[in-house]
C-alpha positions as CSV (number, residue, x, y, z in Angstrom):
1,X,0.0,-0.1,-0.1
2,X,2.6,2.4,1.1
3,X,4.5,1.7,-2.3
4,X,1.4,2.4,-4.5
5,X,1.1,5.5,-2.5
6,X,4.5,6.5,-3.2
7,X,4.3,6.0,-6.8
8,X,1.1,8.3,-7.1
9,X,2.8,10.9,-5.1
10,X,6.0,10.7,-7.1
11,X,4.1,11.3,-10.2
12,X,1.8,13.8,-8.5
13,X,4.4,15.9,-7.9
14,X,6.2,15.9,-11.0
15,X,2.8,16.8,-12.6
16,X,2.2,20.0,-10.4
17,X,6.1,21.0,-11.2
18,X,5.4,20.8,-15.1
19,X,2.3,23.0,-14.5
20,X,4.6,25.5,-13.1
21,X,3.5,25.8,-9.5
22,X,7.0,24.6,-8.2
23,X,10.4,26.7,-8.2
24,X,13.6,25.2,-8.2
25,X,14.5,25.5,-4.7
26,X,11.2,24.2,-3.5
27,X,11.5,21.0,-5.9
28,X,14.6,20.2,-4.4
29,X,13.2,20.1,-1.0
30,X,10.0,18.2,-1.9
31,X,12.3,15.7,-3.5
32,X,14.1,15.4,-0.4
33,X,11.4,15.1,1.8
34,X,9.8,12.5,-0.4
35,X,13.1,10.6,0.2
36,X,12.6,10.8,4.1
37,X,8.7,10.2,4.0
38,X,8.8,7.3,1.2
39,X,11.4,4.5,-0.3
40,X,12.0,5.7,-4.0
41,X,10.3,3.4,-5.9
42,X,12.0,4.3,-8.9
43,X,15.6,5.2,-7.7
44,X,17.8,3.3,-10.5
45,X,15.3,5.3,-13.1
46,X,15.7,8.5,-11.4
47,X,19.6,8.5,-11.6
48,X,19.3,7.8,-15.2
49,X,16.7,10.4,-16.0
50,X,18.8,12.9,-14.0
51,X,21.6,12.1,-16.5
52,X,19.4,12.5,-19.5
53,X,16.8,15.4,-18.3
54,X,19.8,17.6,-17.2
55,X,21.3,17.4,-20.9
56,X,17.7,18.0,-22.7
57,X,17.2,21.0,-20.1
58,X,20.9,22.8,-20.6
59,X,20.6,22.1,-24.5
60,X,17.0,23.8,-24.4
61,X,18.4,26.6,-22.4
62,X,20.6,27.1,-25.1
63,X,18.1,28.4,-27.7
64,X,18.0,31.5,-25.3
65,X,21.6,32.6,-26.2
66,X,23.6,34.4,-28.6
67,X,26.7,33.3,-29.7
68,X,28.7,36.1,-29.6
69,X,27.8,36.7,-25.7
70,X,28.3,33.1,-25.3
71,X,32.0,33.1,-26.6
72,X,32.8,36.4,-24.8
73,X,31.5,34.9,-21.5
74,X,33.4,31.5,-21.9
75,X,36.7,33.8,-23.0
76,X,36.6,36.1,-19.9
77,X,36.1,33.3,-17.3
78,X,38.8,31.1,-18.7
79,X,41.5,32.2,-16.0
80,X,39.2,31.8,-12.9
81,X,38.4,28.6,-14.2
82,X,41.7,27.2,-14.7
83,X,42.9,28.4,-11.5
84,X,39.9,27.0,-9.4
85,X,40.4,23.7,-10.8
86,X,44.1,23.6,-10.6
87,X,44.1,24.7,-7.0
88,X,41.0,22.6,-5.7
89,X,42.5,19.5,-7.6
90,X,45.7,20.1,-5.5
91,X,44.2,20.8,-2.3
92,X,41.9,17.7,-2.8
93,X,45.0,15.4,-2.8
94,X,46.4,17.1,0.0
95,X,43.7,16.8,2.2
96,X,43.0,13.2,0.7
97,X,46.3,12.2,2.6
98,X,45.5,14.3,5.7
99,X,42.0,12.8,6.6
100,X,43.3,9.8,5.5
101,X,40.5,9.1,3.0
102,X,40.4,6.0,0.3
103,X,42.3,7.6,-2.4
104,X,40.0,6.7,-5.1
105,X,37.0,8.0,-3.0
106,X,39.0,11.0,-2.1
107,X,39.6,11.7,-6.0
108,X,35.9,11.1,-7.2
109,X,35.0,14.0,-4.7
110,X,37.7,16.3,-5.2
111,X,37.0,15.8,-9.2
112,X,33.1,16.3,-8.4
113,X,33.9,19.6,-6.5
114,X,36.7,20.9,-9.0
115,X,34.9,20.6,-12.3
116,X,31.0,19.5,-12.4
117,X,29.8,17.2,-9.7
118,X,28.1,14.0,-10.7
119,X,28.9,14.2,-14.5
120,X,32.8,14.6,-13.5
121,X,32.1,11.5,-10.7
122,X,30.6,9.3,-13.5
123,X,33.4,10.0,-16.3
124,X,36.1,9.6,-14.1
125,X,35.2,6.6,-12.0
126,X,35.8,4.1,-14.8
127,X,38.8,5.9,-15.7
128,X,40.3,4.8,-12.0
129,X,38.2,1.6,-12.2
130,X,36.3,2.7,-9.0
131,X,34.0,0.4,-7.0
132,X,30.3,1.0,-6.7
133,X,30.2,2.0,-3.0
134,X,32.9,4.6,-3.6
135,X,31.1,6.3,-6.6
136,X,27.5,6.0,-4.6
137,X,29.2,7.9,-1.5
138,X,30.9,10.7,-3.8
139,X,27.7,11.2,-5.6
140,X,25.7,11.3,-2.5
141,X,28.2,14.0,-0.7
142,X,28.3,16.2,-3.9
143,X,24.4,15.9,-4.3
144,X,23.8,17.2,-0.5
145,X,26.2,19.9,-0.7
146,X,24.3,20.9,-3.8
147,X,21.3,21.0,-2.2
148,X,22.5,23.2,0.5
149,X,24.1,25.8,-2.1
150,X,20.8,26.1,-4.0
151,X,19.5,27.6,-1.1
152,X,22.6,29.2,0.4
153,X,24.0,31.0,-2.7
154,X,21.2,33.1,-4.0
155,X,20.7,34.4,-0.4
156,X,24.8,35.2,-0.1
157,X,24.3,36.7,-3.5
158,X,21.3,39.3,-2.4
159,X,23.2,40.3,0.7
160,X,26.7,41.1,-0.9
161,X,24.4,42.7,-3.8
162,X,26.2,40.7,-6.6
163,X,25.2,42.1,-9.8
164,X,23.6,39.1,-12.3
165,X,27.0,38.5,-14.3
166,X,28.6,38.3,-10.9
167,X,26.3,35.7,-9.5
168,X,26.2,33.6,-12.5
169,X,29.8,33.2,-12.5
170,X,30.1,32.6,-9.0
171,X,27.4,29.8,-9.3
172,X,29.3,28.3,-12.2
173,X,32.6,27.8,-10.7
174,X,31.5,27.1,-7.1
175,X,28.7,25.1,-7.5
176,X,29.5,21.6,-8.2
177,X,26.4,19.9,-10.0
178,X,25.1,21.5,-13.4
179,X,21.8,21.3,-12.2
180,X,22.1,23.0,-9.1
181,X,24.3,25.6,-10.7
182,X,21.1,26.5,-12.9
183,X,18.9,26.0,-10.4
184,X,20.4,28.8,-8.0
185,X,21.1,30.9,-11.0
186,X,17.3,30.5,-12.0
187,X,16.1,32.1,-8.7
188,X,18.5,34.9,-9.3
189,X,17.5,36.1,-13.0
190,X,17.7,35.5,-16.6
191,X,21.0,37.1,-17.1
192,X,22.3,34.9,-14.3
193,X,21.0,31.8,-15.6
194,X,22.9,32.9,-19.0
195,X,26.2,33.2,-17.7
196,X,26.0,30.2,-15.1
197,X,25.2,28.1,-17.6
198,X,27.7,28.8,-20.4
199,X,30.7,29.0,-18.0
200,X,29.4,25.9,-16.4
201,X,29.4,23.9,-19.8
202,X,32.8,25.4,-20.7
203,X,34.3,24.1,-17.2
204,X,32.6,20.6,-18.1
205,X,35.3,20.4,-20.9
206,X,37.8,20.2,-18.3
207,X,36.8,16.6,-17.7
208,X,38.9,15.4,-20.8
209,X,42.2,16.8,-19.3
210,X,41.2,15.3,-16.0
211,X,40.6,12.1,-17.3
212,X,43.7,11.9,-18.9
213,X,45.6,13.0,-15.5
214,X,43.5,10.5,-13.5
215,X,44.8,7.7,-15.8
216,X,48.4,8.8,-15.4
217,X,48.0,9.0,-11.6
218,X,46.3,5.7,-11.2
219,X,48.1,3.8,-13.7
220,X,45.4,2.7,-15.7
221,X,45.5,2.0,-19.5
222,X,42.8,1.6,-22.4
223,X,39.8,2.9,-20.4
224,X,37.4,5.0,-23.1
225,X,36.9,8.6,-21.8
226,X,33.7,10.3,-21.8
227,X,33.5,13.4,-23.8
228,X,30.4,15.4,-22.8
229,X,29.0,15.6,-26.4
230,X,25.9,17.2,-25.4
231,X,27.7,20.2,-25.0
232,X,28.2,20.5,-28.7
233,X,24.3,20.0,-29.2
234,X,24.0,23.0,-26.7
235,X,26.7,25.4,-29.0
236,X,24.4,24.3,-31.9
237,X,21.1,25.5,-30.2
238,X,23.0,28.8,-29.5
239,X,23.9,29.0,-33.1
240,X,20.6,28.2,-34.5
241,X,19.1,31.1,-32.2
242,X,21.8,33.4,-33.2
243,X,21.1,33.1,-36.8
244,X,17.3,33.2,-36.3
245,X,16.8,30.0,-38.0
246,X,13.8,29.3,-36.0
247,X,11.1,31.7,-35.0
248,X,11.5,33.7,-31.7
249,X,8.0,32.4,-30.5
250,X,9.0,28.8,-31.0
251,X,12.3,29.3,-29.2
252,X,11.2,31.2,-26.2
253,X,8.6,28.1,-25.9
254,X,11.4,25.6,-25.9
255,X,13.7,27.7,-23.2
256,X,10.4,27.9,-21.2
257,X,10.1,23.8,-21.1
258,X,13.5,23.6,-20.9
259,X,13.2,25.4,-17.2
260,X,10.4,23.2,-16.2
261,X,12.6,20.1,-17.0
262,X,15.5,21.4,-15.0
263,X,12.9,22.0,-12.1
264,X,12.0,18.2,-12.5
265,X,15.4,17.0,-12.3
266,X,15.9,19.1,-9.0
267,X,13.1,17.1,-7.6
268,X,14.5,13.9,-8.7
269,X,17.9,14.8,-7.6
270,X,16.5,15.6,-3.7
271,X,14.6,12.2,-4.1
272,X,17.7,10.3,-4.8
273,X,19.4,11.7,-1.5
274,X,20.0,8.9,0.9
275,X,20.9,9.8,4.4
276,X,21.7,6.2,5.2
277,X,24.0,6.0,2.7
278,X,26.0,9.1,3.9
279,X,25.8,8.1,7.5
280,X,27.7,4.9,6.5
281,X,30.4,6.6,5.0
282,X,31.9,8.2,8.2
283,X,33.0,11.9,8.9
284,X,36.2,12.1,7.0
285,X,35.2,12.1,3.3
286,X,32.2,14.6,4.2
287,X,35.1,16.6,5.9
288,X,37.1,16.6,2.6
289,X,34.0,17.5,0.4
290,X,33.1,20.5,2.8
291,X,36.8,21.7,3.1
292,X,37.3,21.5,-0.7
293,X,33.6,23.6,-1.2
294,X,34.2,26.5,1.3
295,X,37.9,26.8,-0.4
296,X,36.4,27.1,-3.8
297,X,33.2,29.0,-3.0
298,X,35.5,31.8,-1.3
299,X,38.4,31.7,-3.5
300,X,36.1,32.5,-6.4
301,X,34.2,35.2,-4.4
302,X,37.1,37.0,-3.7
303,X,38.5,36.5,-6.9
304,X,35.3,37.9,-8.5
305,X,34.6,40.7,-6.2
306,X,38.4,42.1,-6.2
């Protein structure tokens, strides 16, 4: 009976979200509450849906951007992207040893924090031949911190009176997962959303050199590197919009529904967070993740402000 109620509730919330009655932050909370009350009846499917829905949403958002602005934003953010990734990975190696965290688990948490959360963890894990448990733990910790960021960052942004540009850039650098980056920026404003999406996707491309670096560090050979091909489709969407190939009314509708899909994705993220899994990991991996997150958040904010 409880399982049937869980299924009905699950789809009811998604329908309510699609009708536009729920914001991104509320969707995440609803997902988390759902996971606490019920056992997610579609947990494995939710992970797959998050993976695919996020890509669809990001590609859809591309139809609301201009190519010249996108290229300028990516170029201007290159230096902060490079330094933040380099410093976070370096600090991650040091803290993994200091906290005596499993080397592969520490590397997955560091990769997720420095580049793009779950996407980086999914890409790096086969390269270093990580087992299921450290992958699950790393994903759980990153999703939890993303959830906190979705609420904390907009509040700090308003408190510091950050501009749309500044906040979008800060989100893209300091929040791990793309879903939470665009979710936080979505609540701040359309310009912040454009900046955050563009910079985060350009940041995602750093998965490729990080994968090669990981192969060298863990001495693995013959493993396939996952290239984030959906970024090419995002760029194509930007080009299509910039060249006015599709009518403005249609592109506006595409962006509108892309935002709704994103909010559904955030609900699914919340619904897959497991406190039980996080408790079983111990405090050290969580301390590692929090330390790296605080570092990259403070470093990028100071860089942006001064």
